[in-house]
C-alpha positions as CSV (number, residue, x, y, z in Angstrom):
1,M,-28.0,-16.2,-15.5
2,T,-31.8,-16.2,-15.1
3,Q,-32.2,-20.0,-15.9
4,R,-29.6,-20.8,-13.3
5,V,-31.4,-18.9,-10.9
6,S,-34.6,-21.2,-11.5
7,L,-33.1,-24.2,-11.5
8,N,-31.4,-22.9,-8.1
9,V,-34.7,-22.2,-6.6
10,I,-36.4,-25.5,-8.3
11,A,-33.6,-27.7,-6.5
12,A,-33.9,-26.1,-3.2
13,I,-37.9,-26.5,-3.6
14,L,-37.5,-30.3,-4.5
15,T,-35.0,-30.5,-1.6
16,V,-37.1,-29.1,1.1
17,G,-40.0,-30.9,-0.5
18,A,-38.1,-34.4,-0.1
19,L,-36.9,-33.7,3.6
20,Y,-40.6,-33.0,4.3
21,V,-42.3,-36.3,2.5
22,A,-39.4,-38.4,3.7
23,R,-38.9,-37.2,7.4
24,A,-39.1,-40.8,9.0
25,F,-36.3,-41.6,6.8
26,F,-34.1,-38.5,7.3
27,I,-35.0,-37.7,11.4
28,P,-33.2,-40.7,12.9
29,L,-30.3,-40.5,10.5
30,A,-30.0,-36.5,11.8
31,L,-30.2,-37.5,15.2
32,A,-27.8,-40.2,14.5
33,L,-25.3,-37.9,13.0
34,A,-25.6,-35.1,16.1
35,L,-24.9,-38.0,18.7
36,H,-22.1,-39.4,16.6
37,A,-20.8,-35.9,16.8
38,L,-20.6,-36.0,20.7
39,L,-19.7,-39.8,21.2
40,R,-17.0,-40.0,18.5
41,P,-14.0,-38.2,20.8
42,L,-15.1,-41.2,23.5
43,V,-14.6,-43.9,21.0
44,R,-11.1,-41.8,19.9
45,G,-10.0,-42.5,23.2
46,L,-10.8,-46.1,23.7
47,E,-8.8,-46.4,20.4
48,R,-5.8,-45.2,22.1
49,V,-6.0,-47.6,24.8
50,R,-5.7,-50.2,21.8
51,I,-9.4,-51.2,22.1
52,P,-10.9,-52.2,18.4
53,T,-13.1,-49.2,17.2
54,P,-16.1,-51.8,16.7
55,L,-15.8,-53.0,20.2
56,G,-15.2,-49.3,21.5
57,A,-18.2,-48.1,19.6
58,A,-20.6,-51.1,21.4
59,I,-19.1,-49.6,24.8
60,I,-20.3,-46.2,24.4
61,V,-23.6,-47.1,22.8
62,L,-24.3,-49.3,25.4
63,G,-23.0,-46.8,28.0
64,A,-25.1,-44.0,26.5
65,V,-28.1,-46.2,26.6
66,A,-27.5,-47.4,30.0
67,A,-27.2,-43.9,31.4
68,G,-30.4,-42.5,29.6
69,V,-32.5,-45.5,30.8
70,T,-31.1,-44.4,34.2
71,A,-31.6,-41.2,34.2
72,A,-35.4,-41.9,32.6
73,W,-36.0,-44.4,35.2
74,S,-34.8,-42.2,38.2
75,L,-36.9,-39.4,36.8
76,S,-40.0,-41.2,36.1
77,G,-41.8,-40.9,39.6
78,P,-41.3,-37.0,39.7
79,V,-42.4,-36.6,36.1
80,A,-45.0,-38.5,36.1
81,A,-46.5,-37.0,39.5
82,W,-46.3,-33.3,37.4
83,V,-48.0,-34.8,34.5
84,E,-50.8,-35.6,36.5
85,K,-50.7,-32.3,38.4
86,A,-50.8,-30.4,35.3
87,P,-54.5,-30.0,33.9
88,A,-55.2,-29.0,38.1
89,S,-52.4,-26.4,38.1
90,F,-53.3,-25.2,34.7
91,A,-57.1,-24.8,36.0
92,N,-55.7,-23.0,39.2
93,A,-53.7,-20.8,37.7
94,R,-56.4,-19.3,35.2
95,A,-58.0,-19.1,37.9
96,K,-55.9,-16.8,39.6
97,L,-55.5,-15.0,36.3
98,S,-59.1,-14.5,36.0
99,D,-59.2,-11.4,37.6
100,I,-56.5,-9.7,35.2
101,V,-57.9,-11.1,31.9
102,R,-61.5,-10.9,32.5
103,P,-61.7,-6.8,31.3
104,L,-59.9,-8.0,28.3
105,D,-62.4,-10.9,27.9
106,R,-65.2,-8.4,28.3
107,L,-63.7,-6.3,25.5
108,T,-63.2,-9.1,23.3
109,D,-66.4,-10.0,23.7
110,A,-68.0,-6.6,23.2
111,A,-65.9,-6.1,20.0
112,V,-66.8,-9.5,18.4
113,G,-69.7,-10.6,20.2
114,A,-70.2,-13.5,22.1
115,T,-70.5,-17.1,20.6
116,D,-70.6,-20.4,21.7
117,P,-67.4,-22.3,21.5
118,P,-66.9,-24.5,18.5
119,Q,-68.2,-28.1,19.1
120,T,-65.3,-30.4,18.2
121,P,-65.6,-34.2,17.6
122,P,-64.1,-36.5,20.4
123,G,-60.5,-37.8,19.3
124,P,-59.4,-41.2,19.5
125,P,-58.8,-42.6,23.2
126,L,-55.9,-41.0,25.5
127,L,-54.6,-44.6,25.9
128,A,-54.8,-45.5,22.5
129,R,-52.8,-42.4,21.2
130,F,-50.4,-42.9,23.9
131,L,-49.4,-46.5,23.1
132,G,-49.3,-45.4,19.3
133,G,-46.3,-42.9,20.4
134,A,-44.9,-44.6,22.6
135,S,-44.0,-47.4,20.1
136,A,-43.1,-45.0,17.2
137,L,-40.7,-43.5,19.6
138,L,-39.4,-47.0,21.1
139,L,-38.8,-47.8,17.0
140,G,-37.2,-44.4,16.3
141,L,-34.9,-45.0,19.2
142,A,-33.9,-48.5,18.2
143,E,-33.2,-47.3,14.6
144,V,-30.8,-44.2,15.9
145,I,-28.9,-46.6,18.2
146,V,-28.2,-49.1,15.2
147,L,-27.5,-45.9,13.2
148,L,-25.2,-44.7,15.7
149,Y,-23.1,-47.9,16.1
150,L,-22.6,-48.5,12.7
151,M,-21.5,-44.6,12.5
152,L,-19.3,-44.9,15.3
153,A,-18.1,-48.3,14.3
154,G,-16.1,-47.0,11.4
155,G,-19.0,-46.5,8.7
156,L,-18.9,-42.9,8.5
157,T,-15.4,-42.0,10.5
158,R,-13.2,-42.7,7.6
159,A,-15.0,-40.9,4.7
160,G,-15.9,-37.8,7.0
161,S,-12.3,-37.3,8.4
162,E,-10.7,-37.5,4.7
163,L,-13.4,-35.4,3.1
164,L,-14.0,-32.9,5.8
165,P,-11.1,-33.2,8.5
166,D,-12.1,-30.0,10.3
167,T,-15.9,-29.6,10.0
168,E,-16.3,-32.4,12.3
169,S,-14.1,-31.6,15.0
170,I,-15.5,-27.8,14.8
171,V,-19.2,-29.2,15.3
172,T,-17.9,-31.8,18.0
173,R,-16.5,-28.9,20.2
174,Y,-19.5,-27.0,19.5
175,L,-22.3,-29.6,20.4
176,A,-20.3,-30.7,23.6
177,L,-19.7,-27.2,24.8
178,S,-23.4,-26.4,24.3
179,A,-24.1,-29.8,26.2
180,A,-21.7,-28.6,29.1
181,I,-23.3,-25.2,29.1
182,N,-26.7,-26.5,29.3
183,A,-26.0,-29.3,32.3
184,C,-24.5,-26.2,34.1
185,E,-27.1,-24.0,33.8
186,G,-30.1,-27.3,34.5
187,I,-28.0,-27.7,37.7
188,V,-28.4,-23.8,38.8
189,V,-32.0,-23.7,37.9
190,G,-32.6,-26.6,39.5
191,I,-30.8,-25.2,42.9
192,V,-33.0,-22.0,42.5
193,M,-36.2,-23.7,42.3
194,W,-35.3,-25.8,45.4
195,A,-34.5,-22.7,47.2
196,I,-37.5,-20.9,46.6
197,G,-39.8,-23.9,47.3
198,M,-41.0,-24.8,43.4
199,P,-42.0,-28.4,43.6
200,D,-39.8,-30.9,41.7
201,P,-36.5,-28.8,41.1
202,L,-34.7,-32.1,39.5
203,V,-37.4,-31.7,36.8
204,W,-37.1,-28.0,36.4
205,G,-33.2,-28.8,35.7
206,L,-34.1,-31.4,33.0
207,L,-36.3,-29.3,31.4
208,T,-34.0,-26.2,31.3
209,F,-30.9,-29.0,30.1
210,A,-33.3,-30.2,27.4
211,L,-35.1,-27.1,26.0
212,E,-31.9,-24.7,26.3
213,F,-30.6,-26.8,23.0
214,I,-33.9,-25.0,21.5
215,P,-32.9,-20.8,21.3
216,Y,-35.8,-18.6,21.8
217,L,-38.5,-21.1,21.9
218,G,-37.2,-23.1,24.7
219,A,-36.7,-20.1,27.1
220,T,-40.4,-19.3,26.3
221,A,-41.8,-22.0,26.8
222,M,-39.8,-22.5,30.6
223,V,-41.1,-19.3,31.3
224,G,-44.4,-20.6,30.8
225,L,-44.3,-23.3,32.7
226,L,-42.7,-21.9,35.7
227,T,-45.4,-19.3,35.7
228,I,-48.2,-21.5,35.7
229,T,-46.7,-23.9,38.3
230,G,-45.8,-20.6,40.5
231,L,-49.2,-19.7,40.5
232,T,-50.7,-22.8,41.4
233,T,-47.7,-23.2,44.0
234,F,-47.6,-20.0,46.2
235,P,-50.2,-18.1,47.3
236,G,-49.0,-14.6,46.2
237,I,-48.3,-13.0,42.6
238,G,-44.8,-11.6,43.6
239,H,-43.5,-15.3,45.3
240,A,-45.3,-17.0,42.4
241,L,-43.6,-14.5,39.7
242,L,-39.7,-15.4,41.8
243,A,-39.5,-18.5,39.5
244,P,-39.8,-17.5,36.1
245,L,-37.8,-14.4,36.9
246,G,-35.3,-16.7,38.3
247,Y,-35.0,-18.5,35.5
248,L,-34.8,-15.6,32.9
249,A,-31.8,-13.7,35.0
250,I,-30.1,-17.2,34.7
251,T,-30.5,-17.6,31.0
252,M,-29.7,-14.5,30.2
253,L,-26.3,-14.6,32.2
254,Q,-25.9,-17.9,30.6
255,N,-26.5,-16.2,27.0
256,N,-24.5,-12.7,27.5
257,V,-21.8,-13.6,30.0
258,L,-20.9,-17.6,29.8
259,S,-21.7,-18.7,26.2
260,P,-19.6,-15.8,24.8
261,F,-16.9,-16.5,26.8
262,V,-16.7,-20.3,26.3
263,Y,-17.4,-20.2,22.3
264,A,-14.9,-17.6,22.1
265,G,-16.6,-16.0,18.8
266,R,-15.9,-19.6,17.3
267,L,-18.6,-20.7,15.0
268,K,-20.7,-17.8,16.2
269,L,-24.2,-17.8,14.5
270,K,-26.3,-15.0,14.0
271,P,-29.7,-14.7,16.1
272,L,-31.9,-14.0,13.1
273,A,-30.2,-17.3,11.3
274,V,-30.6,-19.2,14.3
275,M,-33.9,-17.9,14.9
276,V,-35.1,-19.1,11.0
277,C,-33.5,-22.2,11.2
278,V,-35.4,-23.1,14.2
279,L,-38.9,-22.1,12.6
280,F,-37.9,-23.5,9.3
281,W,-36.9,-27.2,11.0
282,W,-40.0,-26.9,13.3
283,F,-42.4,-26.6,10.2
284,I,-40.5,-29.5,8.1
285,W,-39.7,-32.1,11.0
286,G,-41.3,-31.2,14.5
287,V,-40.1,-31.7,17.7
288,P,-37.2,-33.3,16.2
289,G,-36.7,-30.6,13.9
290,V,-36.5,-28.3,16.8
291,F,-33.7,-30.0,18.5
292,L,-31.8,-30.8,15.3
293,A,-32.3,-27.0,14.2
294,I,-28.9,-25.6,15.8
295,P,-26.2,-28.9,15.1
296,I,-27.6,-28.6,11.4
297,A,-27.1,-24.8,11.7
298,A,-23.4,-25.1,13.3
299,T,-22.9,-28.0,10.5
300,L,-23.3,-25.7,7.5
301,K,-21.4,-22.7,9.2
302,A,-18.4,-25.3,9.1
303,L,-18.8,-26.0,5.9
304,G,-19.1,-22.7,4.6
305,D,-15.8,-21.9,6.6
306,Q,-14.1,-24.9,5.1
307,V,-15.3,-25.2,1.9
308,P,-15.2,-22.5,-0.7
309,R,-18.3,-23.2,-2.9
310,F,-20.4,-22.6,0.8
311,A,-18.4,-19.4,1.7
312,P,-21.8,-17.5,1.1
313,L,-23.7,-19.6,3.5
314,G,-20.8,-19.6,6.0
315,E,-21.4,-15.7,6.0
316,L,-25.0,-15.9,6.0
317,L,-25.2,-17.9,9.0
318,G,-21.9,-16.7,11.1
319,A,-21.8,-13.3,12.8
């Protein structure tokens, strides 16, 4: 028994090490699998009207790419303007908060002694880093698109449907409902930000849609960004706090009223398990891992419900 446990622990450590070392291989594959779960029902709909699967997959993939490019192009102006104003916004917010944090800074300096900030060596030029990151992102997106088309065209569908007929539909429904809920919340947040006079409400709606896929951490990032922008936009503290407080009210309503009603307890995940999954995949794969943490957890929960061998895993993740 002890030997078996030791072998399982060694196998788990080797698996985590492989996921970390080979993340350049696994991340595009995992992203393609998540998109496959979302887009496969659309391909099935085209199959019902007698459109061949490879052609239907090409139509859906090209349509998704066109929609993404159109959305990015339409939002590039507001996002670029917001990024350009970000350094000044952070500086202004820090100046407004200085009266609040100055007593704490004095206490800290008195306790540990004021020291000069450490000198850090200059990094590579900003343009070089941006171009390197952009090229890597484009290559990664191209790899995901190719993998997604091959999966939708039949490379994964038959095998997956024969092996686990219910797991794919459960995860697909979960991801589709999550995307719909996040889109509705993004629309509401955008409208509220516009109503209280926040700049670029469309950007806030888009950020809400994307960051709501990251439990806890996404909401924390949104509250921080809204607080900073509110402090630099409005003269009064009360008016500035309307944005983060409004977002908190909307996201709490979504998490405690809308989501339980929509999911109806199906594939419900434990909050602690969700947080551990987010932190684990953040450590292993970085930002892509954060976005993939919940789809991976949902898949493992579905496997635990469908395959007796993985039943303990389903009980560990499920509420």
